[in-house]
C-alpha positions in Angstrom: 12.6 -43.5 6.0 13.1 -43.3 2.2 13.7 -39.8 0.9 11.0 -38.5 -1.4 11.8 -38.1 -5.0 10.5 -36.0 -7.8 8.7 -39.1 -9.1 6.8 -39.4 -5.8 5.7 -35.7 -6.1 4.5 -36.3 -9.7 2.5 -39.3 -8.7 0.8 -37.6 -5.8 0.1 -34.5 -7.8 -1.1 -36.5 -10.8 1.3 -34.9 -13.3 4.5 -35.8 -15.1 8.0 -35.5 -13.6 8.7 -32.9 -16.3 5.8 -30.7 -15.1 7.0 -31.0 -11.5 10.5 -29.9 -12.6 9.1 -26.9 -14.5 6.9 -25.9 -11.6 9.6 -26.1 -8.9 12.4 -24.7 -10.9 10.5 -21.9 -12.6 12.2 -22.7 -15.9 8.9 -22.6 -17.7 5.6 -21.3 -16.5 2.7 -23.4 -15.3 -0.7 -22.2 -14.1 -1.1 -20.9 -10.6 -3.6 -23.7 -9.7 -1.3 -26.4 -11.0 1.8 -24.8 -9.3 -0.2 -24.8 -6.0 -1.1 -28.5 -6.4 2.4 -29.5 -7.0 3.7 -27.4 -4.1 1.2 -29.0 -1.7 2.3 -32.4 -2.9 6.0 -31.5 -2.5 5.4 -30.1 1.0 3.4 -33.1 2.2 6.3 -35.4 1.1 9.0 -33.1 2.5 10.5 -32.8 -1.0 12.5 -29.7 -1.8 14.9 -30.9 -4.6 18.1 -29.0 -5.1 16.5 -25.5 -5.2 19.8 -23.7 -4.6 21.5 -25.4 -7.5 18.5 -24.8 -9.7 18.5 -21.1 -8.8 22.2 -20.8 -9.6 21.8 -22.5 -13.0 19.1 -19.9 -13.9 21.1 -17.0 -12.4 18.2 -16.4 -10.0 17.8 -16.5 -6.3 14.0 -16.6 -6.3 13.9 -13.8 -3.8 12.4 -10.3 -3.9 13.2 -7.4 -1.5 10.6 -5.0 -0.3 11.1 -1.7 1.6 8.3 0.2 3.3 8.4 3.4 5.3 6.9 1.8 8.5 5.8 -1.8 9.0 4.0 -0.5 12.2 1.5 1.4 10.0 -1.5 -0.9 9.4 -1.7 0.1 5.8 1.8 -1.1 5.0 1.4 -4.2 7.2 -1.6 -5.2 5.0 0.2 -4.3 1.8 3.2 -6.4 2.7 0.9 -9.4 3.5 -0.7 -9.0 0.1 2.6 -8.8 -1.8 4.0 -11.8 0.1 0.9 -13.9 -0.9 1.3 -13.0 -4.6 5.0 -13.8 -4.5 4.4 -17.1 -2.7 2.1 -18.2 -5.5 4.9 -17.6 -7.9 7.4 -19.6 -5.8 9.3 -16.4 -4.7 10.4 -15.5 -1.2 10.2 -12.0 0.4 13.0 -10.1 2.2 11.2 -7.3 4.1 12.9 -4.1 5.2 11.5 -1.2 7.3 13.1 2.2 6.4 11.7 3.9 9.5 10.7 6.8 7.2 14.4 7.7 7.1 16.0 8.2 3.6 19.4 7.3 5.0 18.2 4.0 6.5 16.2 3.4 3.3 19.4 3.7 1.2 21.2 1.3 3.5 18.3 -1.2 3.2 18.4 -1.0 -0.6 22.2 -1.5 -0.7 21.8 -4.6 1.5 19.1 -6.1 -0.7 21.3 -5.5 -3.9 24.3 -7.1 -2.2 22.1 -10.1 -1.3 21.4 -10.5 -5.0 17.6 -10.4 -4.8 16.0 -10.8 -8.2 14.1 -7.5 -7.8 12.9 -4.9 -5.4 9.5 -3.5 -4.5 9.6 -0.2 -2.6 7.4 2.5 -1.2 9.8 5.4 -1.0 9.7 7.3 2.3 10.6 10.7 0.7 9.8 12.2 -2.7 13.2 13.9 -3.2 15.6 12.3 -0.7 14.8 8.8 -1.7 15.4 9.4 -5.4 19.2 8.8 -5.6 19.1 5.4 -3.8 16.1 4.3 -5.9 17.9 5.2 -9.1 21.1 3.4 -8.0 19.1 0.3 -7.2 17.2 0.4 -10.5 20.5 0.7 -12.4 21.4 -2.8 -11.0 18.2 -4.8 -10.9 14.4 -4.4 -11.6 12.6 -2.0 -9.2 8.9 -1.4 -8.9 7.6 1.5 -6.8 4.2 1.2 -5.2 1.8 3.6 -3.4 4.4 6.3 -3.5 7.1 7.2 -6.0 10.4 9.1 -5.8 10.9 12.1 -8.1 12.9 11.8 -11.4 13.0 8.0 -11.3 12.4 5.8 -14.3 10.8 2.7 -12.8 7.4 1.0 -12.9 4.8 2.3 -10.4 1.5 1.1 -9.2 -0.9 2.6 -6.6 -4.2 4.2 -6.1 -5.4 7.3 -7.9 -5.2 9.9 -5.1 -6.8 12.7 -7.1 -9.8 10.5 -7.9 -10.0 9.5 -4.2 -10.2 13.1 -3.1 -12.9 13.8 -5.7 -15.0 11.0 -4.1 -14.5 12.4 -0.6 -15.3 16.0 -1.5 -18.3 15.1 -3.6 -19.6 13.0 -0.7 -19.1 15.8 1.8 -20.9 18.3 -0.4 -23.8 15.9 -0.7 -23.8 15.7 3.1 -24.2 19.5 3.3 -20.6 20.5 4.1 -19.8 24.1 3.1 -16.3 24.2 4.6 -13.5 21.7 5.3 -10.1 21.3 6.9 -7.3 19.1 5.7 -4.9 17.2 8.1 -1.9 15.3 6.8 1.8 14.6 7.2 4.4 17.0 5.9 4.6 17.2 2.1 7.5 14.8 1.8 6.1 12.1 -0.4 4.1 11.8 -3.6 0.9 10.4 -2.0 0.7 13.3 0.5 1.3 15.9 -2.1 -1.3 14.4 -4.4 -3.9 14.1 -1.7 -3.4 17.7 -0.6 -3.6 19.0 -4.2 -6.7 16.9 -4.8 -8.4 18.2 -1.6 -8.0 21.8 -2.7 -8.8 21.1 -6.3 -12.1 19.4 -5.6 -13.0 21.6 -2.7 -12.9 24.5 -5.1 -14.8 22.5 -7.7 -17.6 21.7 -5.1 -17.6 25.3 -3.7 -16.4 24.1 -0.3 -14.5 26.8 1.7 -11.0 26.1 2.9 -8.6 28.2 5.0 -4.9 28.3 5.6 -5.4 27.8 9.4 -7.5 24.7 8.6 -4.6 23.0 6.8 -2.4 21.2 9.4 0.7 19.2 8.2 2.6 17.0 10.6 2.9 13.2 10.4 0.9 10.0 9.8 -0.1 9.2 13.4 -2.9 9.2 15.9 -1.1 11.7 18.1 -0.8 14.2 15.2 -4.5 13.7 14.5 -5.3 14.7 18.1 -3.0 17.7 18.1 -4.0 19.1 14.7 -7.7 18.6 15.2 -7.5 20.3 18.7 -6.0 23.4 17.0 -8.7 23.5 14.3 -11.7 22.7 16.5 -10.8 25.1 19.3 -10.3 28.0 16.8 -12.7 30.9 16.3 -14.5 29.2 13.4 -15.1 25.5 13.1 -15.2 23.8 9.6 -18.0 21.5 8.7 -15.7 18.6 7.9 -12.2 17.4 8.7 -10.6 15.5 5.8 -7.6 13.3 6.9 -4.9 12.0 4.6 -4.9 8.6 6.4 -6.9 6.7 8.9 -4.4 7.0 11.8 -4.8 10.8 11.7 -8.6 10.4 11.5 -8.6 8.1 14.6 -6.9 10.9 16.6 -9.4 13.4 15.3 -12.3 11.3 16.6 -10.6 11.1 20.0 -10.3 14.9 20.1 -14.0 15.3 19.1 -15.0 13.0 22.0 -12.8 14.9 24.4 -14.3 18.3 23.4 -17.8 17.0 23.4 -18.2 17.5 19.6 -20.6 15.1 18.0 -19.6 13.2 14.9 -21.3 13.5 12.4 -23.8 15.8 14.1 -21.4 18.7 14.6 -18.6 17.8 12.2 -18.0 15.3 9.5 -14.7 13.2 9.6 -13.1 11.2 6.8 -10.0 9.1 6.6 -7.9 7.3 3.9 -6.7 3.7 3.6 -9.5 1.7 5.2 -7.3 0.0 7.8 -9.1 -2.5 10.1 -9.4 0.0 13.0 -11.5 2.3 10.8 -14.5 0.0 11.0 -14.0 -0.6 14.8 -13.7 3.0 16.1 -16.6 5.1 17.4 -18.2 6.2 15.2 -17.0 3.9 12.4 -15.0 6.0 9.9 -15.9 7.0 6.4 -12.7 6.4 4.4 -11.1 5.6 1.1 -10.4 2.0 0.3 -7.4 1.1 -1.7 -7.5 -2.1 -3.8 -4.5 -3.6 -2.0 -4.8 -7.0 -3.6 -4.8 -5.5 -7.1 -1.9 -3.2 -6.2 0.1 -6.2 -5.0 -0.8 -8.3 -8.0 0.2 -5.5 -10.4 3.4 -4.7 -8.6 4.6 -8.4 -8.8 3.4 -8.7 -12.4 5.4 -5.6 -13.4 8.5 -6.9 -11.4 8.2 -10.3 -13.1 8.1 -8.7 -16.5 11.2 -6.7 -15.7 13.0 -9.7 -14.3 12.3 -11.6 -17.4 13.1 -8.7 -19.8 9.7 -8.9 -21.3 8.8 -5.2 -21.0 10.4 -2.4 -23.1 8.8 0.6 -21.3 7.9 1.6 -17.8 4.3 1.6 -16.6 2.5 4.0 -14.3 -0.7 2.3 -13.1 -3.2 4.3 -11.0 -6.0 2.1 -9.8 -9.5 3.3 -8.9 -10.3 4.0 -5.2 -13.5 3.2 -3.4 -15.3 5.5 -1.0 -16.5 3.4 2.0 -19.3 5.4 3.7 -19.7 4.8 7.5 -21.2 6.7 10.4 -18.6 9.4 10.7 -20.3 11.3 7.9 -23.8 9.9 7.7 -24.9 8.8 11.1 -26.0 5.3 12.2 -29.4 5.3 10.5 -28.1 6.3 7.1 -25.0 4.0 7.3 -27.1 1.0 8.0 -29.9 1.8 5.6 -30.4 -0.8 2.8 
């Protein structure tokens, strides 16, 4: 069988051989739609060209590294998928690393990606302080973009959701639902997102006149198990708050389990909110009111910023906080209100 040539790809895609060369080599930009058409033609013919040689000529590997705290967390699973899709449209491949929420492991993963000569790194640091040195070291060698979380005293681009605005939406909604007191359940204050969500909770609770108490603030980890443990402490205390605000959906799922075990009606006896809008949040009983993050936008902006840095087309760092969305479900309004037109 004759081996496919670049001319065959051009004929099938209905473009010139020069356009095919530009699209596959990345030497000059073409539209996403045209790039996708050419890639489909090349794939159908089994044509790859000499991609390695082309990459070496451009001093590029066409690979991007990504490090997340836990690929098992549904939020990061979804975020990785979105980033990979955006990279694929640009003809870039993803090397994924899980730091296991351990700064030492994270530092090893970053060193490995640098040694593999990836063109850039996208990272969600697992720790605000302990991740900083490794992030700075990587950023001194190649372009780095932080997303969702950021390490302290690092000068890189960052993109994520506006956590303070998210907590404002949550507390305003709870106030509208009649809540006069609220608890906050989160992980330990070891990363920027957690710190901002906690600060936003207290700031906007005070603004809305919602009571908070020290014993109603429980810090542990982002897990269903911690949600069960922390909510049991709060809900079996002398005084029960009107609402439990959770820093992520996994915690909130554990809270709902505890409420069911204790015979506490949600939302009749207590209101519950989450954060992230993972798929399980819509499937639990009752479905969870939560904060939705614009993950596709986050992924697109992260890759755009990284591409700018890789092509030396940006002279300053960017800090992009995207608007959140409050997704209201039955855990705060009941079935009738949640399904009302």
